C-alpha positions in Angstrom: 5.7 16.1 15.2 7.5 13.3 13.3 8.4 13.6 9.6 6.0 10.7 8.9 3.1 12.6 10.5 4.0 15.7 8.5 3.9 13.7 5.3 0.5 12.2 6.3 -1.1 15.6 7.2 0.2 17.1 4.0 -1.2 14.2 2.0 -4.6 14.1 3.8 -5.0 17.9 3.2 -4.3 17.6 -0.5 -7.6 17.6 -2.4 -8.6 15.2 -5.2 -7.6 16.6 -8.6 -11.2 16.4 -9.8 -14.4 15.8 -8.1 -17.8 14.6 -9.4 -17.3 14.9 -13.1 -15.1 12.1 -14.4 -12.1 13.0 -16.7 -11.8 10.7 -19.7 -14.1 8.3 -17.9 -11.9 8.1 -14.7 -14.0 8.3 -11.5 -12.5 9.3 -8.2 -12.6 7.0 -5.1 -12.9 9.4 -2.2 -11.7 8.4 1.3 -12.9 9.9 4.6 -10.3 12.1 6.3 -8.7 10.7 9.4 -6.4 12.5 11.9 -5.3 9.2 13.6 -1.5 9.5 13.6 0.5 7.7 11.0 3.1 5.6 12.9 4.1 2.9 10.4 7.8 2.5 10.0 8.9 2.9 6.4 12.3 2.7 4.8 13.2 6.4 4.4 14.9 5.6 1.0 11.7 4.5 -0.8 10.4 6.8 -3.4 7.5 9.3 -2.9 5.0 7.2 -4.7 5.4 4.2 -2.4 5.1 6.5 0.6 1.8 7.7 -0.8 0.5 4.1 -1.1 1.3 3.5 2.6 -0.4 6.7 3.6 -3.5 5.8 1.6 -3.5 2.3 3.2 -3.4 3.9 6.6 -6.4 6.0 5.7 -8.4 3.1 4.3 -7.7 1.1 7.5 -9.5 3.8 9.6 -12.7 3.5 7.6 -15.1 0.9 9.0 -16.9 0.6 5.7 -13.8 -0.5 3.9 -11.9 -3.8 4.0 -8.6 -4.1 2.1 -8.3 -7.3 0.2 -4.9 -7.0 -1.4 -2.4 -4.3 -2.1 0.4 -4.0 -4.7 -0.6 -7.1 -6.6 2.1 -7.9 -9.2 0.8 -9.5 -12.3 3.1 -11.9 -14.2 3.1 -13.2 -17.8 5.1 -16.4 -17.4 8.0 -14.9 -15.4 7.8 -11.4 -16.7 6.1 -8.6 -14.8 3.4 -7.0 -16.9 1.9 -4.6 -14.3 0.7 -4.1 -10.8 -2.7 -3.4 -9.2 -2.4 -0.8 -6.4 -5.3 -1.9 -4.3 -8.3 -4.3 -4.2 -10.8 -3.5 -1.5 -14.4 -3.9 -0.5 -16.5 -0.8 0.4 -19.9 -1.7 1.7 -19.2 -5.2 0.3 -18.7 -3.9 -3.2 -15.3 -4.8 -4.7 -13.2 -2.0 -6.1 -9.9 -1.8 -7.9 -8.3 1.5 -7.0 -5.2 3.0 -8.6 -3.4 5.6 -6.4 -1.8 8.7 -8.0 -0.1 11.7 -6.4 1.4 14.3 -8.7 2.9 17.8 -8.8 1.9 19.7 -12.0 2.7 23.1 -13.3 0.3 25.0 -15.7 2.1 26.0 -18.9 -0.5 27.7 -21.2 1.9 27.3 -24.2 1.5 23.5 -24.2 -1.3 21.7 -26.0 -4.7 22.9 -26.9 -6.8 22.0 -23.8 -6.8 22.7 -20.1 -5.7 19.1 -19.4 -2.8 19.3 -21.9 -1.3 22.3 -20.1 -0.5 20.5 -16.8 3.1 19.2 -16.9 5.7 18.0 -14.5 8.2 20.5 -13.0 11.0 19.2 -15.3 8.7 18.8 -18.4 9.3 15.1 -18.4 5.7 14.0 -17.7 2.2 15.5 -18.0 -1.4 15.0 -16.8 -2.4 14.0 -20.3 0.2 11.2 -20.3 -0.8 9.9 -16.9 -4.5 9.8 -17.8 -3.6 7.9 -21.0 -1.5 5.4 -19.0 -4.4 4.9 -16.6 -7.0 4.4 -19.3 -4.9 2.3 -21.7 -2.7 0.3 -19.4 -3.2 0.4 -15.6 -7.0 -0.1 -15.4 -7.3 -2.5 -18.4 -4.7 -4.7 -16.6 -7.6 -6.0 -14.5 -9.1 -7.7 -17.5 -5.9 -9.5 -18.6 -6.0 -13.3 -18.6 -3.0 -13.3 -16.3 -5.0 -11.2 -13.8 -8.0 -13.6 -13.8 -6.1 -16.4 -12.1 -5.0 -14.0 -9.3 -8.6 -12.8 -8.8 -9.9 -16.3 -8.7 -7.4 -17.2 -6.0 -8.8 -14.4 -3.8 -12.4 -15.1 -4.7 -13.2 -12.1 -6.9 -15.2 -12.0 -10.1 -13.8 -9.4 -12.5 -17.3 -8.6 -13.7 -18.3 -7.4 -10.3 -15.3 -5.1 -9.7 -15.7 -1.3 -10.0 -12.6 0.6 -11.1 -11.7 3.9 -9.6 -8.7 6.2 -9.2 -7.6 8.1 -6.1 -5.8 10.9 -7.9 -4.5 13.8 -5.8 -2.2 16.6 -6.9 -0.5 19.8 -5.9 -0.8 22.4 -8.7 1.3 25.5 -9.4 0.4 28.3 -11.8 2.6 30.9 -13.5 3.5 33.9 -11.4 1.2 36.8 -12.4 -1.5 34.5 -13.8 -4.6 35.9 -12.0 -8.3 35.1 -12.2 -7.9 32.2 -14.5 -11.0 29.9 -14.6 -10.1 26.2 -14.5 -13.1 24.3 -15.6 -12.0 20.6 -15.3 -9.6 20.4 -12.4 -10.4 21.1 -8.7 -9.1 24.7 -8.1 -8.5 23.8 -4.5 -5.5 21.8 -5.7 -3.7 25.1 -6.6 -1.2 25.7 -3.8 1.1 28.2 -5.3 3.1 29.7 -8.2 6.1 28.8 -10.2 8.8 31.3 -11.0 11.6 31.8 -13.4 15.0 32.7 -12.0 14.5 36.3 -13.0 11.1 36.4 -11.3 12.4 34.8 -8.0 15.1 37.6 -7.9 12.3 40.1 -7.2 11.8 38.3 -3.8 15.3 39.0 -2.5 14.0 40.3 0.9 12.4 36.9 1.6 14.0 33.7 3.2 14.2 30.5 1.3 14.5 26.7 1.8 14.8 23.8 -0.7 13.1 20.8 0.7 14.0 17.2 -0.1 11.6 15.3 -2.4 9.6 13.6 0.4 9.0 16.9 2.1 7.2 18.1 -1.0 4.2 16.3 0.6 4.4 18.4 3.7 3.0 21.7 4.7 5.7 24.4 5.0 7.7 23.8 8.2 8.7 27.1 9.7 11.1 25.5 12.2 13.9 25.1 9.7 17.2 26.9 8.8 16.0 29.5 6.4 18.5 30.9 3.9 18.9 34.5 2.7 18.7 35.1 -1.0 22.5 35.3 -1.3 22.8 31.9 0.5 20.0 30.4 -1.6 21.1 31.7 -5.0 24.1 29.4 -5.6 22.1 26.3 -4.5 19.3 27.3 -6.9 21.6 28.1 -9.8 23.3 24.7 -9.5 20.0 22.9 -9.8 18.7 25.0 -12.7 22.0 24.4 -14.6 21.3 20.7 -14.2 17.8 21.2 -15.6 16.1 20.4 -12.3 13.2 22.6 -11.1 13.2 22.5 -7.3 10.3 23.0 -5.0 11.1 26.0 -2.8 9.6 27.2 0.5 9.5 31.0 0.9 8.9 33.1 4.0 8.4 36.8 3.7 9.3 39.6 6.1 5.9 39.3 7.8 6.3 35.5 8.4 3.9 34.4 5.7 5.0 31.3 3.9 4.3 29.8 0.5 5.3 26.8 -1.6 6.5 27.3 -5.1 8.7 25.9 -7.9 11.5 27.7 -9.6 11.8 26.4 -13.2 14.9 26.0 -15.4 12.9 26.4 -18.6 
């Protein structure tokens, strides 16, 4: 199986972060699953977010009820870029503007006062709250800017007829030892593993470890890799933590069971 196909399968199997009940007015745009292989050649150096956009595009193209109108539409004010629309499409002849999001969040119960506030990025540099705010105050309102109207007119769309949605997927990680916690707003099926401190990960010294590259965060755990013993893994991990970088780690126990996790510097 190619790396591209691994990314695609991992992406397809990632659930939407929430389902029927909108969060802050944001409604999800669901896409039918497809197992048709992803074979598009993409520059391996592009960032994960751009990979996700291509994977979504591949999915959309397999759905007979959907017609993609335009993707990655850059909006200019004079010569200055003021934003980008991820995707304009027709579903059953109804026009949609869809913003595509794929995130990795860790649950820190010490942050904020609500369930949504507590989901933060592995390095504490971003959060679910910040992303929701950006979607509701910048990315979706971009559709109604005067500069966007001329673009819509060129492709024959009336802004008053366009429905706005997000396609927001996430892999979620909860603290080691957090059990039986009831998450009311997010889709619990998005929870794929735990995160550990350095002291906690030391309790798993009998396991094998691997630190995947960022694009491989999308993938399911690949068992056909060069697993490291804890003594081999420890110096690599310590170097990252000293740089205040929280890596994703794949773990395999003595029985061959695997898990994804993060090890945090904080």
